[in-house]
MIDOSE-1310 file (N, C-alpha, C; in nm, 2 decimals, decimal comma, always signed):
residues 212
mpdl	+1,02/-2,40/+0,26/+1,00/-2,34/+0,35/+1,04/-2,37/+0,46; +1,05/-2,27/+0,57/+1,10/-2,26/+0,68/+1,05/-2,27/+0,79; +1,09/-2,40/+0,93/+1,02/-2,44/+0,99/+0,90/-2,33/+1,08; +0,88/-2,42/+1,18/+0,71/-2,37/+1,20/+0,77/-2,24/+1,31
pqll	+0,92/-2,21/+1,31/+0,85/-2,13/+1,44/+0,93/-2,02/+1,37; +1,01/-2,02/+1,27/+1,02/-1,97/+1,18/+0,93/-1,88/+1,07; +0,84/-1,91/+1,05/+0,69/-1,92/+0,99/+0,62/-1,81/+1,09; +0,62/-1,85/+1,18/+0,54/-1,82/+1,28/+0,61/-1,68/+1,33
lfiv	+0,70/-1,61/+1,30/+0,82/-1,55/+1,33/+0,81/-1,40/+1,18; +0,82/-1,50/+1,04/+0,76/-1,45/+0,92/+0,62/-1,37/+0,92; +0,49/-1,38/+1,00/+0,38/-1,39/+1,08/+0,34/-1,27/+1,09; +0,42/-1,35/+1,21/+0,36/-1,18/+1,31/+0,47/-1,03/+1,28
agwl	+0,59/-1,09/+1,21/+0,66/-0,97/+1,21/+0,58/-0,87/+0,98; +0,52/-0,96/+0,96/+0,48/-0,99/+0,82/+0,36/-0,81/+0,92; +0,28/-0,84/+1,02/+0,22/-0,82/+1,08/+0,21/-0,69/+1,16; +0,34/-0,64/+1,18/+0,42/-0,58/+1,25/+0,41/-0,45/+1,08
lnlt	+0,50/-0,50/+1,04/+0,52/-0,40/+0,93/+0,42/-0,33/+0,87; +0,29/-0,40/+0,85/+0,21/-0,38/+0,74/+0,13/-0,29/+0,84; +0,14/-0,29/+1,01/+0,06/-0,15/+1,10/+0,08/-0,08/+1,15; +0,27/-0,09/+1,00/+0,32/+0,08/+1,05/+0,28/+0,17/+0,89
pgpd	+0,22/+0,30/+0,92/+0,10/+0,39/+0,87/+0,25/+0,39/+0,76; +0,19/+0,43/+0,57/+0,27/+0,49/+0,46/+0,17/+0,50/+0,38; +0,18/+0,50/+0,27/+0,07/+0,55/+0,11/-0,03/+0,46/+0,15; +0,00/+0,31/+0,18/-0,14/+0,20/+0,12/-0,19/+0,23/+0,25
vlyi	-0,21/+0,26/+0,38/-0,31/+0,24/+0,44/-0,34/+0,39/+0,46; -0,29/+0,49/+0,38/-0,30/+0,61/+0,42/-0,40/+0,65/+0,27; -0,36/+0,52/+0,16/-0,54/+0,55/+0,09/-0,64/+0,45/+0,11; -0,60/+0,34/+0,21/-0,71/+0,32/+0,27/-0,80/+0,38/+0,36
vsna	-0,72/+0,46/+0,43/-0,78/+0,51/+0,57/-0,88/+0,67/+0,49; -0,83/+0,69/+0,41/-0,89/+0,83/+0,27/-0,99/+0,79/+0,23; -1,00/+0,63/+0,18/-1,15/+0,62/+0,12/-1,25/+0,57/+0,20; -1,19/+0,49/+0,31/-1,29/+0,45/+0,36/-1,40/+0,59/+0,48
lrgg	-1,31/+0,67/+0,52/-1,37/+0,78/+0,58/-1,43/+0,82/+0,48; -1,40/+0,85/+0,34/-1,48/+0,91/+0,28/-1,64/+0,84/+0,23; -1,62/+0,69/+0,17/-1,67/+0,68/+0,12/-1,77/+0,54/+0,17; -1,70/+0,50/+0,33/-1,75/+0,41/+0,38/-1,60/+0,30/+0,37
arag	-1,68/+0,20/+0,49/-1,61/+0,06/+0,51/-1,62/+0,03/+0,34; -1,70/-0,01/+0,27/-1,68/-0,07/+0,15/-1,58/-0,01/+0,03; -1,58/+0,13/+0,02/-1,50/+0,20/+0,01/-1,31/+0,14/+0,10; -1,30/+0,19/+0,17/-1,18/+0,15/+0,21/-1,12/-0,03/+0,18
mvaa	-1,23/-0,11/+0,18/-1,21/-0,19/+0,16/-1,19/-0,22/+0,01; -1,22/-0,22/-0,12/-1,20/-0,21/-0,26/-1,01/-0,18/-0,24; -1,07/-0,02/-0,18/-0,91/+0,02/-0,16/-0,78/-0,06/-0,13; -0,80/-0,19/-0,06/-0,72/-0,28/+0,06/-0,71/-0,38/-0,03
lgif	-0,83/-0,44/-0,16/-0,82/-0,51/-0,22/-0,71/-0,48/-0,35; -0,74/-0,37/-0,39/-0,65/-0,30/-0,48/-0,52/-0,31/-0,43; -0,46/-0,30/-0,28/-0,32/-0,28/-0,29/-0,28/-0,42/-0,28; -0,36/-0,50/-0,25/-0,36/-0,67/-0,19/-0,30/-0,74/-0,35
agcf	-0,36/-0,65/-0,45/-0,37/-0,67/-0,60/-0,25/-0,58/-0,64; -0,18/-0,54/-0,61/-0,08/-0,45/-0,63/+0,02/-0,54/-0,60; +0,01/-0,59/-0,45/+0,14/-0,67/-0,37/+0,15/-0,78/-0,48; +0,09/-0,82/-0,54/+0,11/-0,96/-0,65/+0,20/-0,89/-0,81
vhva	+0,19/-0,84/-0,81/+0,28/-0,71/-0,91/+0,43/-0,76/-0,87; +0,51/-0,68/-0,71/+0,61/-0,74/-0,63/+0,60/-0,83/-0,67; +0,53/-0,91/-0,61/+0,57/-1,08/-0,58/+0,62/-1,18/-0,69; +0,55/-1,11/-0,83/+0,59/-1,17/-0,96/+0,72/-1,15/-0,95
iatv	+0,69/-1,02/-0,98/+0,86/-0,94/-1,00/+1,03/-0,94/-0,97; +1,00/-0,97/-0,83/+1,05/-1,02/-0,77/+1,14/-1,19/-0,81; +1,01/-1,23/-0,81/+1,01/-1,41/-0,85/+1,08/-1,50/-0,97; +1,06/-1,36/-1,04/+1,06/-1,37/-1,19/+1,30/-1,33/-1,20
glga	+1,29/-1,24/-1,09/+1,44/-1,17/-1,09/+1,41/-1,04/-1,14; +1,29/-1,01/-1,19/+1,33/-0,82/-1,19/+1,35/-0,74/-1,09; +1,27/-0,81/-0,95/+1,37/-0,74/-0,82/+1,48/-0,71/-0,83; +1,54/-0,82/-0,88/+1,72/-0,83/-0,84/+1,73/-0,72/-0,92
llaa	+1,70/-0,72/-1,11/+1,76/-0,58/-1,14/+1,70/-0,47/-1,16; +1,61/-0,46/-1,09/+1,56/-0,26/-0,94/+1,67/-0,29/-0,88; +1,72/-0,37/-0,81/+1,83/-0,37/-0,75/+1,91/-0,34/-0,77; +1,94/-0,42/-0,87/+2,12/-0,43/-0,94/+2,13/-0,25/-1,04
sala	+2,05/-0,23/-1,12/+2,04/-0,14/-1,20/+2,01/+0,04/-1,18; +2,05/+0,13/-1,15/+2,03/+0,21/-1,14/+1,91/+0,33/-1,17; +1,97/+0,27/-1,38/+1,88/+0,33/-1,41/+1,76/+0,31/-1,40; +1,69/+0,15/-1,39/+1,56/+0,08/-1,45/+1,50/+0,11/-1,23
ftvv	+1,55/+0,14/-1,16/+1,54/+0,18/-1,05/+1,52/+0,28/-1,04; +1,55/+0,41/-1,15/+1,56/+0,58/-1,16/+1,41/+0,55/-1,24; +1,40/+0,45/-1,32/+1,27/+0,54/-1,44/+1,16/+0,46/-1,31; +1,13/+0,38/-1,25/+1,06/+0,35/-1,21/+1,00/+0,38/-1,03
kfig	+1,08/+0,46/-1,04/+1,08/+0,50/-0,96/+1,01/+0,66/-0,89; +0,99/+0,73/-1,04/+1,00/+0,86/-1,12/+0,83/+0,82/-1,14; +0,83/+0,74/-1,15/+0,69/+0,68/-1,19/+0,62/+0,67/-1,15; +0,69/+0,61/-0,99/+0,61/+0,61/-0,86/+0,57/+0,73/-0,81
aayl	+0,66/+0,80/-0,82/+0,70/+0,93/-0,78/+0,52/+1,00/-0,78; +0,58/+1,00/-0,96/+0,48/+1,09/-1,03/+0,30/+1,07/-0,94; +0,35/+0,96/-0,96/+0,19/+0,91/-0,90/+0,12/+1,00/-0,78; +0,20/+0,96/-0,71/+0,19/+0,98/-0,55/+0,16/+1,17/-0,53
lwmg	+0,24/+1,20/-0,62/+0,20/+1,34/-0,60/+0,05/+1,37/-0,66; +0,04/+1,32/-0,78/-0,09/+1,31/-0,86/-0,25/+1,32/-0,74; -0,20/+1,22/-0,70/-0,25/+1,18/-0,57/-0,27/+1,25/-0,51; -0,11/+1,34/-0,41/-0,22/+1,40/-0,36/-0,16/+1,57/-0,40
vrll	-0,18/+1,58/-0,54/-0,27/+1,77/-0,55/-0,40/+1,71/-0,59; -0,46/+1,62/-0,64/-0,60/+1,57/-0,58/-0,66/+1,57/-0,49; -0,62/+1,52/-0,43/-0,64/+1,53/-0,20/-0,66/+1,68/-0,19; -0,59/+1,79/-0,21/-0,57/+1,94/-0,15/-0,65/+1,96/-0,23
raak	-0,73/+1,94/-0,37/-0,88/+1,99/-0,49/-0,89/+1,99/-0,45; -0,94/+1,86/-0,33/-1,09/+1,78/-0,34/-1,20/+1,88/-0,28; -1,28/+1,85/-0,34/-1,44/+2,02/-0,26/-1,47/+1,97/-0,10; -1,49/+2,02/-0,06/-1,52/+2,06/+0,03/-1,67/+1,91/+0,03
pdws	-1,72/+1,83/+0,12/-1,83/+1,78/+0,14/-1,90/+1,82/+0,22; -2,04/+1,77/+0,15/-2,14/+1,79/+0,24/-2,20/+1,75/+0,32; -2,22/+1,77/+0,45/-2,24/+1,65/+0,55/-2,40/+1,70/+0,57; -2,46/+1,76/+0,57/-2,62/+1,77/+0,58/-2,66/+1,69/+0,57
pdaa	-2,79/+1,64/+0,69/-2,89/+1,60/+0,68/-2,95/+1,50/+0,55; -2,95/+1,62/+0,51/-3,04/+1,63/+0,37/-2,96/+1,56/+0,25; -2,82/+1,60/+0,25/-2,77/+1,51/+0,15/-2,76/+1,43/+0,12; -2,75/+1,35/-0,01/-2,74/+1,20/-0,02/-2,56/+1,13/-0,02
paep	-2,53/+1,07/+0,08/-2,39/+1,04/+0,04/-2,37/+0,98/-0,10; -2,24/+1,10/-0,13/-2,18/+1,00/-0,28/-2,12/+0,88/-0,26; -2,16/+0,78/-0,36/-2,10/+0,64/-0,36/-1,97/+0,63/-0,47; -1,90/+0,60/-0,39/-1,73/+0,60/-0,49/-1,74/+0,50/-0,61
dmgr	-1,68/+0,56/-0,70/-1,66/+0,46/-0,84/-1,57/+0,33/-0,77; -1,61/+0,26/-0,76/-1,52/+0,11/-0,66/-1,40/+0,06/-0,78; -1,44/+0,09/-0,90/-1,35/+0,03/-1,01/-1,21/+0,13/-0,95; -1,27/+0,26/-0,96/-1,15/+0,40/-0,97/-1,09/+0,35/-0,84
vfrr	-1,15/+0,30/-0,75/-1,07/+0,29/-0,59/-0,98/+0,18/-0,60; -1,00/+0,09/-0,64/-0,97/-0,04/-0,69/-0,78/+0,02/-0,77; -0,91/+0,04/-0,87/-0,76/+0,06/-0,98/-0,62/+0,18/-0,87; -0,71/+0,29/-0,84/-0,60/+0,35/-0,79/-0,53/+0,27/-0,65
gflt	-0,57/+0,22/-0,61/-0,50/+0,16/-0,48/-0,39/+0,05/-0,54; -0,45/-0,01/-0,64/-0,32/-0,12/-0,73/-0,23/-0,04/-0,76; -0,26/+0,09/-0,91/-0,15/+0,18/-0,90/-0,03/+0,22/-0,74; -0,12/+0,25/-0,65/-0,02/+0,27/-0,52/+0,05/+0,22/-0,49
naln	-0,01/+0,07/-0,47/+0,12/-0,02/-0,43/+0,18/-0,11/-0,60; +0,15/-0,08/-0,65/+0,28/-0,12/-0,80/+0,35/-0,07/-0,86; +0,34/+0,13/-0,85/+0,41/+0,17/-0,88/+0,55/+0,25/-0,80; +0,50/+0,16/-0,67/+0,65/+0,21/-0,58/+0,72/+0,06/-0,55
pkva	+0,88/+0,17/-0,64/+0,92/+0,04/-0,62/+1,05/-0,06/-0,53; +1,00/+0,06/-0,41/+1,06/+0,00/-0,26/+0,97/-0,13/-0,26; +0,87/-0,14/-0,28/+0,78/-0,21/-0,24/+0,87/-0,36/-0,30; +0,90/-0,38/-0,45/+1,01/-0,52/-0,45/+1,13/-0,53/-0,42
lffl	+1,16/-0,40/-0,34/+1,31/-0,41/-0,30/+1,27/-0,42/-0,18; +1,18/-0,43/-0,10/+1,14/-0,45/+0,10/+1,13/-0,62/-0,01; +1,01/-0,66/-0,04/+1,06/-0,80/-0,08/+1,20/-0,90/-0,13; +1,26/-0,81/-0,20/+1,39/-0,89/-0,17/+1,46/-0,90/-0,08
aflp	+1,46/-0,74/-0,02/+1,57/-0,78/+0,11/+1,50/-0,87/+0,26; +1,35/-0,82/+0,27/+1,31/-0,93/+0,37/+1,29/-1,08/+0,37; +1,23/-1,17/+0,24/+1,18/-1,28/+0,20/+1,32/-1,33/+0,21; +1,44/-1,33/+0,17/+1,56/-1,44/+0,16/+1,59/-1,42/+0,33
qfia	+1,53/-1,39/+0,35/+1,58/-1,37/+0,53/+1,51/-1,54/+0,57; +1,45/-1,56/+0,57/+1,31/-1,72/+0,60/+1,30/-1,82/+0,46; +1,46/-1,82/+0,37/+1,45/-1,89/+0,26/+1,57/-1,95/+0,31; +1,59/-2,06/+0,38/+1,73/-2,13/+0,40/+1,85/-2,20/+0,30
pdag	+1,94/-2,17/+0,36/+2,06/-2,16/+0,24/+2,01/-2,28/+0,12; +2,01/-2,38/+0,21/+2,03/-2,52/+0,11/+1,87/-2,57/+0,08; +1,76/-2,48/+0,09/+1,65/-2,53/+0,02/+1,63/-2,51/-0,15; +1,56/-2,68/-0,12/+1,60/-2,70/-0,26/+1,52/-2,61/-0,37
nktl	+1,44/-2,58/-0,38/+1,36/-2,48/-0,45/+1,36/-2,32/-0,47; +1,46/-2,26/-0,46/+1,42/-2,10/-0,34/+1,36/-2,06/-0,44; +1,29/-2,04/-0,58/+1,20/-1,95/-0,61/+1,07/-1,97/-0,56; +1,01/-2,11/-0,58/+0,89/-2,22/-0,50/+0,92/-2,06/-0,36
afla	+1,00/-2,09/-0,29/+1,00/-2,06/-0,17/+0,93/-1,91/-0,15; +1,08/-1,85/-0,26/+1,01/-1,72/-0,24/+0,88/-1,66/-0,30; +0,84/-1,76/-0,41/+0,69/-1,69/-0,40/+0,61/-1,73/-0,31; +0,60/-1,80/-0,26/+0,55/-1,94/-0,11/+0,53/-1,82/-0,10
lgil	+0,66/-1,77/+0,01/+0,64/-1,65/+0,10/+0,54/-1,56/+0,07; +0,62/-1,49/-0,08/+0,57/-1,42/-0,10/+0,41/-1,39/-0,12; +0,33/-1,49/-0,10/+0,25/-1,45/-0,21/+0,15/-1,46/+0,00; +0,24/-1,52/+0,10/+0,18/-1,56/+0,25/+0,21/-1,46/+0,23
fsvn	+0,31/-1,32/+0,30/+0,32/-1,19/+0,32/+0,20/-1,11/+0,26; +0,13/-1,13/+0,20/+0,08/-1,09/+0,10/-0,08/-1,07/+0,15; -0,11/-1,22/+0,13/-0,29/-1,25/+0,23/-0,23/-1,24/+0,36; -0,10/-1,24/+0,43/-0,17/-1,21/+0,59/-0,11/-1,01/+0,59
alpv	-0,12/-0,96/+0,46/-0,13/-0,83/+0,51/-0,30/-0,79/+0,51; -0,38/-0,94/+0,43/-0,52/-0,85/+0,36/-0,53/-0,79/+0,55; -0,59/-0,92/+0,66/-0,68/-0,84/+0,79/-0,56/-0,69/+0,82; -0,49/-0,69/+0,84/-0,46/-0,55/+0,85/-0,46/-0,43/+0,85
tlgy	-0,47/-0,47/+0,69/-0,55/-0,33/+0,56/-0,72/-0,33/+0,58; -0,77/-0,39/+0,59/-0,96/-0,44/+0,59/-0,92/-0,38/+0,73; -0,84/-0,40/+0,85/-0,88/-0,37/+0,99/-0,92/-0,23/+0,92; -0,80/-0,15/+0,92/-0,78/-0,02/+0,90/-0,93/+0,05/+0,82
awaa	-1,00/-0,07/+0,72/-1,06/-0,04/+0,68/-1,18/+0,05/+0,70; -1,22/-0,08/+0,83/-1,29/-0,10/+0,88/-1,37/+0,02/+1,00; -1,16/+0,03/+1,06/-1,17/+0,12/+1,21/-1,24/+0,27/+1,16; -1,19/+0,32/+1,05/-1,16/+0,47/+0,96/-1,31/+0,50/+0,93
awaa	-1,41/+0,36/+0,91/-1,54/+0,39/+0,85/-1,62/+0,37/+1,00; -1,56/+0,30/+1,13/-1,66/+0,33/+1,22/-1,63/+0,42/+1,25; -1,54/+0,51/+1,27/-1,49/+0,64/+1,33/-1,57/+0,74/+1,29; -1,57/+0,75/+1,07/-1,61/+0,81/+1,04/-1,80/+0,86/+1,07
rrvh	-1,86/+0,68/+1,11/-1,97/+0,70/+1,15/-2,03/+0,75/+1,26; -1,95/+0,72/+1,39/-1,98/+0,80/+1,51/-1,94/+0,89/+1,54; -1,80/+0,95/+1,48/-1,80/+1,11/+1,55/-1,83/+1,22/+1,46; -1,89/+1,26/+1,51/-1,97/+1,39/+1,36/-1,82/+1,48/+1,36
lvqr	-1,71/+1,52/+1,46/-1,63/+1,60/+1,43/-1,51/+1,55/+1,33; -1,53/+1,37/+1,31/-1,43/+1,35/+1,22/-1,54/+1,39/+1,10; -1,60/+1,38/+1,04/-1,73/+1,42/+0,92/-1,66/+1,54/+0,86; -1,72/+1,65/+0,98/-1,66/+1,76/+0,96/-1,55/+1,78/+0,92
amlw	-1,46/+1,70/+0,96/-1,30/+1,79/+1,02/-1,25/+1,69/+0,83; -1,39/+1,65/+0,74/-1,34/+1,54/+0,61/-1,24/+1,64/+0,54; -1,29/+1,77/+0,50/-1,18/+1,88/+0,38/-1,04/+1,87/+0,45; -1,01/+1,91/+0,61/-0,90/+1,87/+0,67/-0,83/+1,78/+0,67
ldra	-0,84/+1,64/+0,65/-0,81/+1,54/+0,65/-0,75/+1,54/+0,49; -0,88/+1,57/+0,38/-0,82/+1,56/+0,24/-0,65/+1,59/+0,24; -0,68/+1,74/+0,30/-0,59/+1,85/+0,29/-0,48/+1,76/+0,38; -0,44/+1,75/+0,45/-0,35/+1,64/+0,53/-0,27/+1,50/+0,43
agll	-0,43/+1,44/+0,43/-0,39/+1,33/+0,30/-0,31/+1,38/+0,19; -0,34/+1,48/+0,16/-0,28/+1,52/-0,01/-0,16/+1,56/+0,04; -0,15/+1,63/+0,13/+0,04/+1,71/+0,19/+0,14/+1,54/+0,21; +0,07/+1,43/+0,26/+0,15/+1,34/+0,28/+0,18/+1,25/+0,17
figf	+0,07/+1,26/+0,09/+0,10/+1,14/+0,00/+0,23/+1,26/-0,12; +0,21/+1,39/-0,15/+0,29/+1,45/-0,21/+0,45/+1,47/-0,08; +0,50/+1,43/+0,00/+0,60/+1,45/+0,11/+0,62/+1,30/+0,06; +0,52/+1,19/+0,04/+0,59/+1,04/+0,00/+0,67/+1,00/-0,12
glkl	+0,58/+1,08/-0,21/+0,63/+1,13/-0,36/+0,74/+1,18/-0,39; +0,79/+1,31/-0,28/+0,90/+1,34/-0,29/+0,97/+1,27/-0,21; +0,98/+1,21/-0,12/+1,05/+1,12/-0,10/+1,09/+0,98/-0,14; +1,02/+0,92/-0,24/+1,01/+0,86/-0,34/+1,17/+0,93/-0,47
aftd	+1,13/+1,00/-0,51/+1,14/+1,07/-0,67/+1,32/+1,12/-0,56; +1,33/+1,12/-0,46/+1,49/+1,17/-0,37/+1,56/+1,01/-0,36; +1,48/+0,98/-0,39/+1,59/+0,76/-0,29/+1,67/+0,82/-0,42; +1,76/+0,72/-0,32/+1,90/+0,69/-0,39/+1,85/+0,55/-0,40
hpap	+1,93/+0,46/-0,54/+1,99/+0,36/-0,57/+2,01/+0,30/-0,48; +1,99/+0,15/-0,37/+2,05/+0,12/-0,25/+2,19/+0,05/-0,38; +2,28/+0,10/-0,26/+2,42/-0,03/-0,34/+2,44/-0,11/-0,31; +2,48/-0,21/-0,39/+2,51/-0,30/-0,49/+2,57/-0,41/-0,35
């Protein structure tokens, strides 16, 4: 494990990286705006669970396979891209929400929200490659058990991200409750989110395999 200054640097770097908007943040915010803080937090927990898939993959060496094998990377890449494109099309086709005072708020299916959050993260091979590129920088070359250190840092990074993603969920839900224009604009937000998901999917589909 790194010493205390390195560990603090790792934590701060993790926060900064997780504050950067991407498919995960977009998924959390869109669910919080539509279904409230609970839906956003469940989405964040789904993303959180998906991170552990990448931690496990990278720890046992399959992440290295993705980095070394163009075929493996391409297969996982297109699965992830297809899922992001499907999410984008769903958002583009979302029905206009009814914000009239008499309309009862729709209760989202929390199991589905969690599962889709999990898949949004777990099916993105770039996350596994990120772990492989980022975590080793904080493992000393003379570390006795590099596998254990990698696992510990991967878990720490995932746990460290949870306050950020939950914060996004709470902030989006707070805005939706208090800003009437945000509620009225939900249809357009869904459309914008759909286009962004399609953009993320296309970007992932055309990502070249990193050079060894």
